[in-house]
Every structure is written in C-alpha cells, then in structure tokens.
PyMOL commands that place a pseudoatom at each C-alpha (Angstrom):
pseudoatom trace, name=CA, resn=MET, resi=1, chain=A, elem=C, hetatm=0, pos=[-36.645, -19.991, -15.996]
pseudoatom trace, name=CA, resn=ASP, resi=2, chain=A, elem=C, hetatm=0, pos=[-34.827, -19.635, -12.661]
pseudoatom trace, name=CA, resn=ASN, resi=3, chain=A, elem=C, hetatm=0, pos=[-33.443, -23.194, -12.942]
pseudoatom trace, name=CA, resn=SER, resi=4, chain=A, elem=C, hetatm=0, pos=[-32.090, -22.451, -16.440]
pseudoatom trace, name=CA, resn=ARG, resi=5, chain=A, elem=C, hetatm=0, pos=[-30.323, -19.302, -15.196]
pseudoatom trace, name=CA, resn=THR, resi=6, chain=A, elem=C, hetatm=0, pos=[-28.666, -21.209, -12.338]
pseudoatom trace, name=CA, resn=MET, resi=7, chain=A, elem=C, hetatm=0, pos=[-27.445, -23.858, -14.793]
pseudoatom trace, name=CA, resn=GLU, resi=8, chain=A, elem=C, hetatm=0, pos=[-25.974, -21.176, -17.093]
pseudoatom trace, name=CA, resn=ILE, resi=9, chain=A, elem=C, hetatm=0, pos=[-24.111, -19.579, -14.177]
pseudoatom trace, name=CA, resn=ALA, resi=10, chain=A, elem=C, hetatm=0, pos=[-22.752, -22.957, -13.050]
pseudoatom trace, name=CA, resn=VAL, resi=11, chain=A, elem=C, hetatm=0, pos=[-21.549, -23.813, -16.582]
pseudoatom trace, name=CA, resn=GLY, resi=12, chain=A, elem=C, hetatm=0, pos=[-19.965, -20.355, -16.914]
pseudoatom trace, name=CA, resn=ALA, resi=13, chain=A, elem=C, hetatm=0, pos=[-18.128, -20.754, -13.601]
pseudoatom trace, name=CA, resn=PHE, resi=14, chain=A, elem=C, hetatm=0, pos=[-16.914, -24.215, -14.647]
pseudoatom trace, name=CA, resn=VAL, resi=15, chain=A, elem=C, hetatm=0, pos=[-15.597, -22.875, -17.974]
pseudoatom trace, name=CA, resn=ALA, resi=16, chain=A, elem=C, hetatm=0, pos=[-13.897, -19.930, -16.231]
pseudoatom trace, name=CA, resn=ALA, resi=17, chain=A, elem=C, hetatm=0, pos=[-12.211, -22.298, -13.740]
pseudoatom trace, name=CA, resn=GLY, resi=18, chain=A, elem=C, hetatm=0, pos=[-11.037, -24.496, -16.623]
pseudoatom trace, name=CA, resn=LEU, resi=19, chain=A, elem=C, hetatm=0, pos=[-9.569, -21.514, -18.467]
pseudoatom trace, name=CA, resn=ALA, resi=20, chain=A, elem=C, hetatm=0, pos=[-7.796, -20.314, -15.319]
pseudoatom trace, name=CA, resn=ALA, resi=21, chain=A, elem=C, hetatm=0, pos=[-6.327, -23.789, -14.750]
pseudoatom trace, name=CA, resn=ALA, resi=22, chain=A, elem=C, hetatm=0, pos=[-5.160, -23.970, -18.382]
pseudoatom trace, name=CA, resn=PHE, resi=23, chain=A, elem=C, hetatm=0, pos=[-3.525, -20.528, -18.047]
pseudoatom trace, name=CA, resn=VAL, resi=24, chain=A, elem=C, hetatm=0, pos=[-1.635, -21.495, -14.876]
pseudoatom trace, name=CA, resn=LEU, resi=25, chain=A, elem=C, hetatm=0, pos=[-0.497, -24.755, -16.484]
pseudoatom trace, name=CA, resn=ALA, resi=26, chain=A, elem=C, hetatm=0, pos=[0.709, -22.909, -19.594]
pseudoatom trace, name=CA, resn=MET, resi=27, chain=A, elem=C, hetatm=0, pos=[2.718, -20.474, -17.445]
pseudoatom trace, name=CA, resn=GLN, resi=28, chain=A, elem=C, hetatm=0, pos=[4.329, -23.330, -15.500]
pseudoatom trace, name=CA, resn=VAL, resi=29, chain=A, elem=C, hetatm=0, pos=[5.315, -25.206, -18.655]
pseudoatom trace, name=CA, resn=SER, resi=30, chain=A, elem=C, hetatm=0, pos=[6.714, -22.095, -20.381]
pseudoatom trace, name=CA, resn=ASN, resi=31, chain=A, elem=C, hetatm=0, pos=[9.177, -21.370, -17.528]
pseudoatom trace, name=CA, resn=ILE, resi=32, chain=A, elem=C, hetatm=0, pos=[7.852, -17.851, -16.892]
pseudoatom trace, name=CA, resn=THR, resi=33, chain=A, elem=C, hetatm=0, pos=[9.810, -16.566, -13.888]
pseudoatom trace, name=CA, resn=ALA, resi=34, chain=A, elem=C, hetatm=0, pos=[6.790, -14.868, -12.314]
pseudoatom trace, name=CA, resn=PHE, resi=35, chain=A, elem=C, hetatm=0, pos=[5.459, -18.346, -11.492]
pseudoatom trace, name=CA, resn=GLN, resi=36, chain=A, elem=C, hetatm=0, pos=[8.776, -19.825, -10.384]
pseudoatom trace, name=CA, resn=ARG, resi=37, chain=A, elem=C, hetatm=0, pos=[10.770, -19.570, -7.189]
pseudoatom trace, name=CA, resn=THR, resi=38, chain=A, elem=C, hetatm=0, pos=[13.778, -17.302, -7.684]
pseudoatom trace, name=CA, resn=GLU, resi=39, chain=A, elem=C, hetatm=0, pos=[15.095, -16.710, -4.156]
pseudoatom trace, name=CA, resn=GLY, resi=40, chain=A, elem=C, hetatm=0, pos=[18.462, -18.190, -3.334]
pseudoatom trace, name=CA, resn=TYR, resi=41, chain=A, elem=C, hetatm=0, pos=[22.108, -17.480, -4.005]
pseudoatom trace, name=CA, resn=THR, resi=42, chain=A, elem=C, hetatm=0, pos=[23.939, -17.063, -7.310]
pseudoatom trace, name=CA, resn=VAL, resi=43, chain=A, elem=C, hetatm=0, pos=[27.112, -18.836, -8.395]
pseudoatom trace, name=CA, resn=GLU, resi=44, chain=A, elem=C, hetatm=0, pos=[28.821, -18.689, -11.771]
pseudoatom trace, name=CA, resn=ALA, resi=45, chain=A, elem=C, hetatm=0, pos=[30.376, -21.251, -14.097]
pseudoatom trace, name=CA, resn=TYR, resi=46, chain=A, elem=C, hetatm=0, pos=[32.327, -20.853, -17.342]
pseudoatom trace, name=CA, resn=PHE, resi=47, chain=A, elem=C, hetatm=0, pos=[31.813, -23.149, -20.330]
pseudoatom trace, name=CA, resn=GLN, resi=48, chain=A, elem=C, hetatm=0, pos=[33.549, -23.440, -23.716]
pseudoatom trace, name=CA, resn=ASN, resi=49, chain=A, elem=C, hetatm=0, pos=[30.183, -24.198, -25.336]
pseudoatom trace, name=CA, resn=VAL, resi=50, chain=A, elem=C, hetatm=0, pos=[26.700, -23.957, -23.820]
pseudoatom trace, name=CA, resn=GLY, resi=51, chain=A, elem=C, hetatm=0, pos=[24.945, -25.335, -26.915]
pseudoatom trace, name=CA, resn=GLY, resi=52, chain=A, elem=C, hetatm=0, pos=[21.244, -24.460, -26.743]
pseudoatom trace, name=CA, resn=LEU, resi=53, chain=A, elem=C, hetatm=0, pos=[21.194, -23.673, -23.022]
pseudoatom trace, name=CA, resn=ARG, resi=54, chain=A, elem=C, hetatm=0, pos=[18.798, -20.814, -22.256]
pseudoatom trace, name=CA, resn=GLU, resi=55, chain=A, elem=C, hetatm=0, pos=[18.057, -18.542, -19.349]
pseudoatom trace, name=CA, resn=ARG, resi=56, chain=A, elem=C, hetatm=0, pos=[15.536, -20.051, -16.908]
pseudoatom trace, name=CA, resn=ALA, resi=57, chain=A, elem=C, hetatm=0, pos=[16.760, -23.567, -17.775]
pseudoatom trace, name=CA, resn=PRO, resi=58, chain=A, elem=C, hetatm=0, pos=[16.687, -25.938, -14.802]
pseudoatom trace, name=CA, resn=VAL, resi=59, chain=A, elem=C, hetatm=0, pos=[19.692, -26.603, -12.584]
pseudoatom trace, name=CA, resn=SER, resi=60, chain=A, elem=C, hetatm=0, pos=[19.489, -30.104, -11.166]
pseudoatom trace, name=CA, resn=LEU, resi=61, chain=A, elem=C, hetatm=0, pos=[21.315, -32.304, -8.700]
pseudoatom trace, name=CA, resn=SER, resi=62, chain=A, elem=C, hetatm=0, pos=[20.686, -36.065, -8.918]
pseudoatom trace, name=CA, resn=GLY, resi=63, chain=A, elem=C, hetatm=0, pos=[17.674, -35.376, -11.132]
pseudoatom trace, name=CA, resn=VAL, resi=64, chain=A, elem=C, hetatm=0, pos=[16.065, -32.974, -8.631]
pseudoatom trace, name=CA, resn=GLN, resi=65, chain=A, elem=C, hetatm=0, pos=[15.649, -29.355, -9.694]
pseudoatom trace, name=CA, resn=ILE, resi=66, chain=A, elem=C, hetatm=0, pos=[17.480, -27.113, -7.222]
pseudoatom trace, name=CA, resn=GLY, resi=67, chain=A, elem=C, hetatm=0, pos=[17.654, -23.865, -9.173]
pseudoatom trace, name=CA, resn=ARG, resi=68, chain=A, elem=C, hetatm=0, pos=[17.584, -22.083, -12.515]
pseudoatom trace, name=CA, resn=VAL, resi=69, chain=A, elem=C, hetatm=0, pos=[19.986, -20.489, -14.979]
pseudoatom trace, name=CA, resn=SER, resi=70, chain=A, elem=C, hetatm=0, pos=[19.617, -16.764, -14.328]
pseudoatom trace, name=CA, resn=ALA, resi=71, chain=A, elem=C, hetatm=0, pos=[21.935, -15.318, -17.006]
pseudoatom trace, name=CA, resn=ILE, resi=72, chain=A, elem=C, hetatm=0, pos=[24.197, -16.350, -19.877]
pseudoatom trace, name=CA, resn=THR, resi=73, chain=A, elem=C, hetatm=0, pos=[26.795, -13.885, -21.160]
pseudoatom trace, name=CA, resn=LEU, resi=74, chain=A, elem=C, hetatm=0, pos=[30.118, -13.969, -22.984]
pseudoatom trace, name=CA, resn=ASP, resi=75, chain=A, elem=C, hetatm=0, pos=[33.123, -13.123, -20.836]
pseudoatom trace, name=CA, resn=PRO, resi=76, chain=A, elem=C, hetatm=0, pos=[35.288, -10.856, -23.035]
pseudoatom trace, name=CA, resn=GLY, resi=77, chain=A, elem=C, hetatm=0, pos=[38.489, -11.681, -21.145]
pseudoatom trace, name=CA, resn=ARG, resi=78, chain=A, elem=C, hetatm=0, pos=[38.171, -15.463, -21.184]
pseudoatom trace, name=CA, resn=PHE, resi=79, chain=A, elem=C, hetatm=0, pos=[36.152, -15.812, -24.409]
pseudoatom trace, name=CA, resn=GLU, resi=80, chain=A, elem=C, hetatm=0, pos=[33.935, -18.322, -22.659]
pseudoatom trace, name=CA, resn=ALA, resi=81, chain=A, elem=C, hetatm=0, pos=[30.256, -18.396, -21.822]
pseudoatom trace, name=CA, resn=ARG, resi=82, chain=A, elem=C, hetatm=0, pos=[29.615, -17.130, -18.291]
pseudoatom trace, name=CA, resn=VAL, resi=83, chain=A, elem=C, hetatm=0, pos=[26.553, -18.840, -16.837]
pseudoatom trace, name=CA, resn=GLU, resi=84, chain=A, elem=C, hetatm=0, pos=[24.956, -17.553, -13.625]
pseudoatom trace, name=CA, resn=LEU, resi=85, chain=A, elem=C, hetatm=0, pos=[23.122, -20.221, -11.654]
pseudoatom trace, name=CA, resn=THR, resi=86, chain=A, elem=C, hetatm=0, pos=[20.599, -19.280, -8.979]
pseudoatom trace, name=CA, resn=ILE, resi=87, chain=A, elem=C, hetatm=0, pos=[20.462, -22.090, -6.420]
pseudoatom trace, name=CA, resn=HIS, resi=88, chain=A, elem=C, hetatm=0, pos=[17.530, -22.303, -3.987]
pseudoatom trace, name=CA, resn=SER, resi=89, chain=A, elem=C, hetatm=0, pos=[18.565, -21.221, -0.492]
pseudoatom trace, name=CA, resn=GLU, resi=90, chain=A, elem=C, hetatm=0, pos=[17.790, -24.589, 1.142]
pseudoatom trace, name=CA, resn=TYR, resi=91, chain=A, elem=C, hetatm=0, pos=[20.694, -26.079, -0.884]
pseudoatom trace, name=CA, resn=ASP, resi=92, chain=A, elem=C, hetatm=0, pos=[23.339, -23.818, 0.658]
pseudoatom trace, name=CA, resn=ASP, resi=93, chain=A, elem=C, hetatm=0, pos=[25.667, -26.658, 1.638]
pseudoatom trace, name=CA, resn=LEU, resi=94, chain=A, elem=C, hetatm=0, pos=[26.939, -27.706, -1.816]
pseudoatom trace, name=CA, resn=PRO, resi=95, chain=A, elem=C, hetatm=0, pos=[30.685, -28.515, -1.616]
pseudoatom trace, name=CA, resn=SER, resi=96, chain=A, elem=C, hetatm=0, pos=[33.051, -25.945, -3.123]
pseudoatom trace, name=CA, resn=ASP, resi=97, chain=A, elem=C, hetatm=0, pos=[34.380, -28.528, -5.613]
pseudoatom trace, name=CA, resn=THR, resi=98, chain=A, elem=C, hetatm=0, pos=[30.954, -29.183, -7.142]
pseudoatom trace, name=CA, resn=ALA, resi=99, chain=A, elem=C, hetatm=0, pos=[31.125, -29.844, -10.895]
pseudoatom trace, name=CA, resn=ALA, resi=100, chain=A, elem=C, hetatm=0, pos=[28.689, -28.410, -13.468]
pseudoatom trace, name=CA, resn=ARG, resi=101, chain=A, elem=C, hetatm=0, pos=[27.796, -29.986, -16.788]
pseudoatom trace, name=CA, resn=VAL, resi=102, chain=A, elem=C, hetatm=0, pos=[25.467, -28.919, -19.605]
pseudoatom trace, name=CA, resn=ARG, resi=103, chain=A, elem=C, hetatm=0, pos=[23.223, -31.879, -20.384]
pseudoatom trace, name=CA, resn=THR, resi=104, chain=A, elem=C, hetatm=0, pos=[20.238, -32.594, -22.610]
pseudoatom trace, name=CA, resn=SER, resi=105, chain=A, elem=C, hetatm=0, pos=[17.060, -34.257, -21.376]
pseudoatom trace, name=CA, resn=GLY, resi=106, chain=A, elem=C, hetatm=0, pos=[16.421, -36.993, -23.905]
pseudoatom trace, name=CA, resn=LEU, resi=107, chain=A, elem=C, hetatm=0, pos=[17.816, -37.083, -27.431]
pseudoatom trace, name=CA, resn=LEU, resi=108, chain=A, elem=C, hetatm=0, pos=[16.429, -33.738, -28.582]
pseudoatom trace, name=CA, resn=GLY, resi=109, chain=A, elem=C, hetatm=0, pos=[15.055, -32.317, -25.324]
pseudoatom trace, name=CA, resn=GLU, resi=110, chain=A, elem=C, hetatm=0, pos=[15.831, -29.057, -23.595]
pseudoatom trace, name=CA, resn=GLN, resi=111, chain=A, elem=C, hetatm=0, pos=[19.263, -28.454, -22.146]
pseudoatom trace, name=CA, resn=TYR, resi=112, chain=A, elem=C, hetatm=0, pos=[19.896, -27.944, -18.448]
pseudoatom trace, name=CA, resn=VAL, resi=113, chain=A, elem=C, hetatm=0, pos=[22.803, -27.702, -16.011]
pseudoatom trace, name=CA, resn=SER, resi=114, chain=A, elem=C, hetatm=0, pos=[23.516, -30.786, -13.948]
pseudoatom trace, name=CA, resn=LEU, resi=115, chain=A, elem=C, hetatm=0, pos=[25.550, -30.432, -10.760]
pseudoatom trace, name=CA, resn=GLN, resi=116, chain=A, elem=C, hetatm=0, pos=[27.638, -33.179, -9.208]
pseudoatom trace, name=CA, resn=PRO, resi=117, chain=A, elem=C, hetatm=0, pos=[28.813, -32.519, -5.657]
pseudoatom trace, name=CA, resn=GLY, resi=118, chain=A, elem=C, hetatm=0, pos=[32.430, -33.062, -4.686]
pseudoatom trace, name=CA, resn=GLY, resi=119, chain=A, elem=C, hetatm=0, pos=[33.907, -33.929, -1.326]
pseudoatom trace, name=CA, resn=MET, resi=120, chain=A, elem=C, hetatm=0, pos=[35.329, -30.678, 0.032]
pseudoatom trace, name=CA, resn=PRO, resi=121, chain=A, elem=C, hetatm=0, pos=[34.170, -29.658, 3.509]
pseudoatom trace, name=CA, resn=ASP, resi=122, chain=A, elem=C, hetatm=0, pos=[33.667, -25.967, 2.646]
pseudoatom trace, name=CA, resn=SER, resi=123, chain=A, elem=C, hetatm=0, pos=[30.524, -24.885, 0.783]
pseudoatom trace, name=CA, resn=LEU, resi=124, chain=A, elem=C, hetatm=0, pos=[29.749, -22.757, -2.249]
pseudoatom trace, name=CA, resn=GLY, resi=125, chain=A, elem=C, hetatm=0, pos=[28.600, -19.284, -1.363]
pseudoatom trace, name=CA, resn=PRO, resi=126, chain=A, elem=C, hetatm=0, pos=[27.038, -16.336, -3.164]
pseudoatom trace, name=CA, resn=GLY, resi=127, chain=A, elem=C, hetatm=0, pos=[29.279, -15.137, -5.990]
pseudoatom trace, name=CA, resn=ASP, resi=128, chain=A, elem=C, hetatm=0, pos=[31.542, -18.219, -5.967]
pseudoatom trace, name=CA, resn=GLU, resi=129, chain=A, elem=C, hetatm=0, pos=[32.719, -19.864, -9.178]
pseudoatom trace, name=CA, resn=ILE, resi=130, chain=A, elem=C, hetatm=0, pos=[32.251, -23.499, -10.105]
pseudoatom trace, name=CA, resn=THR, resi=131, chain=A, elem=C, hetatm=0, pos=[35.610, -24.340, -11.658]
pseudoatom trace, name=CA, resn=LEU, resi=132, chain=A, elem=C, hetatm=0, pos=[34.961, -27.926, -12.769]
pseudoatom trace, name=CA, resn=THR, resi=133, chain=A, elem=C, hetatm=0, pos=[32.741, -27.649, -15.849]
pseudoatom trace, name=CA, resn=GLN, resi=134, chain=A, elem=C, hetatm=0, pos=[31.932, -29.750, -18.892]
pseudoatom trace, name=CA, resn=SER, resi=135, chain=A, elem=C, hetatm=0, pos=[30.509, -28.103, -21.991]
pseudoatom trace, name=CA, resn=ALA, resi=136, chain=A, elem=C, hetatm=0, pos=[27.519, -29.242, -23.989]
pseudoatom trace, name=CA, resn=LEU, resi=137, chain=A, elem=C, hetatm=0, pos=[27.912, -32.100, -26.421]
pseudoatom trace, name=CA, resn=VAL, resi=138, chain=A, elem=C, hetatm=0, pos=[27.025, -30.831, -29.881]
pseudoatom trace, name=CA, resn=LEU, resi=139, chain=A, elem=C, hetatm=0, pos=[25.411, -33.545, -31.985]
pseudoatom trace, name=CA, resn=GLU, resi=140, chain=A, elem=C, hetatm=0, pos=[26.821, -32.168, -35.251]
pseudoatom trace, name=CA, resn=GLU, resi=141, chain=A, elem=C, hetatm=0, pos=[30.392, -32.342, -33.901]
pseudoatom trace, name=CA, resn=ILE, resi=142, chain=A, elem=C, hetatm=0, pos=[29.946, -35.934, -32.743]
pseudoatom trace, name=CA, resn=VAL, resi=143, chain=A, elem=C, hetatm=0, pos=[28.522, -36.993, -36.117]
pseudoatom trace, name=CA, resn=GLY, resi=144, chain=A, elem=C, hetatm=0, pos=[31.317, -35.114, -37.908]
pseudoatom trace, name=CA, resn=GLN, resi=145, chain=A, elem=C, hetatm=0, pos=[33.999, -36.855, -35.848]
pseudoatom trace, name=CA, resn=PHE, resi=146, chain=A, elem=C, hetatm=0, pos=[32.377, -40.232, -36.490]
pseudoatom trace, name=CA, resn=LEU, resi=147, chain=A, elem=C, hetatm=0, pos=[32.213, -39.629, -40.243]
pseudoatom trace, name=CA, resn=TYR, resi=148, chain=A, elem=C, hetatm=0, pos=[35.791, -38.328, -40.340]
pseudoatom trace, name=CA, resn=GLU, resi=149, chain=A, elem=C, hetatm=0, pos=[37.087, -41.396, -38.494]
pseudoatom trace, name=CA, resn=GLN, resi=150, chain=A, elem=C, hetatm=0, pos=[35.094, -43.701, -40.782]
pseudoatom trace, name=CA, resn=SER, resi=151, chain=A, elem=C, hetatm=0, pos=[36.417, -42.034, -43.954]
pseudoatom trace, name=CA, resn=SER, resi=152, chain=A, elem=C, hetatm=0, pos=[40.035, -41.997, -42.730]
pseudoatom trace, name=CA, resn=GLY, resi=153, chain=A, elem=C, hetatm=0, pos=[39.756, -45.661, -41.720]
pseudoatom trace, name=CA, resn=ASP, resi=154, chain=A, elem=C, hetatm=0, pos=[38.479, -46.631, -45.179]
pseudoatom trace, name=CA, resn=ALA, resi=155, chain=A, elem=C, hetatm=0, pos=[41.417, -44.951, -46.944]
pseudoatom trace, name=CA, resn=GLN, resi=156, chain=A, elem=C, hetatm=0, pos=[44.029, -47.159, -45.264]
for i in range(1, 156): cmd.bond("trace and resi %d" % i, "trace and resi %d" % (i + 1))
show_as sticks, trace
zoom trace
C-alpha cells in the first residue's frame, strides 16, 4: 500500500512538471511580454505601410533578435505608421544611419523589423528616429502589378 502511494505521488509530480513546462513553452511562443526581456532604449521609425506587423514582433539585426516592437500608431501629421522599437541595452552602439525594414519570415510567416547598420560614427540613442525605412511588401500589390503588366503587354 505504501509503495503504491509513493508511485502515485511520483506520477503526479511528473505530470505537474510536464504541465508547468508546457505552460512556460506556450508563453514563450505566444510573445507574452511578461516572459520577455523589455529593458533597453526606444527608437522610432516611420513607415508608409507596416502590413501585418504587430506589437511585440521581433527586431533583428543579421538574423539575431535584438529587441521588440513596443508600439505601432498612426502619426496624424505625417499620415504614416509610427513604430516604436525597444532595443536591448547591450546593443547601444548602433550607427545613427541604421536602416529599418519590415520583413516577413518565410512566405506567409510573421512580420518583423530588420535593422541594417550604416557607417556613421555616432550612435542611435533613446528617442532617436531611424530615417531610412522600407515598408512591408504586400503580396496582393505585387500580384496586382504582375497581372497588370501581363495584361497590358498582351494588348500590344
């Protein structure tokens, strides 16, 4: 009887550990900010079109995640999307002429902001603006342009 009770407790502990591990994994995959690093400095970038970019999307440099998108709003004066990027504090030496681009991981994957450093000696600081930006490529626009060029080429 005592052996059976010990086995039940061990199985229960194993199941509880498995559920806890599954919960932590689910929180990591879902980009919940409580489980992500958020310290660092914030810079902003303006885009004509952010496509499906969302808050908490990764910010990467050479394929390495160095921050997250902290906010996306519409600037009423410029009529452009204002994107706030929170960069981890250990990457505080990005050149001031760094370029930002909205990219998609894979054909239909999530969108993220990719940074490409420039060559200026001075660095981006908190509150600075990234002026060199490239908006998201919208698949429907590309297909529409392709079809329009094909139909206009056939008419001649």
